[in-house]
Every structure is written in structure tokens, then in C-alpha cells.
N, C-alpha and C positions, 0 to 999 in steps of 0.2 A: 571560564577560559582565558586567553591571554590578555585580552582587552581590560577585562575584570581586574586582573593582578596588576598590570600595568597601572590602572586608575587608582588602585588600593596602594601602590606603592607612591604612586605621586602625592596621593592625599597624605600619607603617613611622611614624608618628606617635608611637605608644606606644613603639616602641623608642627612639625620639630622646629623649624625657621621660626613659624609665627610665636611658639611658647618661648624662645628664647628672647622674645622682646617683652619691653614693659606693657603691652596689651594683653599678654596671656594667651591662652588658647581659643582657636576658632571654633564655633559651632556650626557644625553641618546641618543644613536644613533644605528640605525639598520645598518645590513651590506649594504643595499641598498642607506642609507643615507651616509655612508662613501663612497662608490662607486661613488657618486656624486661630492664627493671633488678630484676624481681623473681623471674627464673627460678631455680626450686631453694629459694625461700623460701615461707613460708606467710603468704598475703595475708590480713590482718585484715578483717571486714566492717566497713564496706560496701564495700571494695575499691577501685578508681579512680573517685573522684568529685569534683565541686567540692568545694573545702576547706570551704565553708560548710555541706555536708552530711555532713562526717566527724565523728562524736563518740562517745566510747566506749559511750554509751547508746542508739546507733542501734537503731531498732526495724523497719528494712527497709522503712517505708511512706514514706521521704522520696521525692519525686518531682525528677528532675532531668534535664536535657538536655545530653548531652556534645558536642551539635553546636553550642552557643552558646560564644562565647570566655568565657574567664574562667580562673582558676588551678585546677588539678587536684592533688589529693593522693593518697598511698597509704601505709599503713603496712604493713610486713610484717616478719616475723623468721625465725630459723632454725628449722627443725623440731626 
């Protein structure tokens, strides 16, 4: 549908801009993909969330939508 095409165009445009920087190309991953990296580790609160929602003093009340595009982050440690 239109929304999927629009999102694909936005992703393609973002990749083009990012690839032209010294950082290289971005890697697009879903929350489930990121979770696979944490198998066997202790995931710290708040878990996999947009990076702007992760902070050490997290109180559990932050609202976020994992369906929106953005940069996700997760912090985990060896138990």
C-alpha cells in the first residue's frame, strides 16, 4: 500500500544520506532482531526502547511507540 511505499522511500532516502557520511550505512533492525543479540544476558530496564527513552533513572512511566521509525537501544550485561 501507499504507507509501505512511503516508508520504503523514506528509508531509501535516509540510507542514501547516511551512507554519504564517514559512519557508513545504517543497519535496520526490528526489536525482535535486537532481542536476539541479548540471548543469555540480563537486559536492563527499560529494555529495548527508543534511545531517547532510555536513562538510568527510568521510572517505568515513559510512553513510546515501537511502531514509529527511530533509533532503538538496549543495554544488557552478563548475569
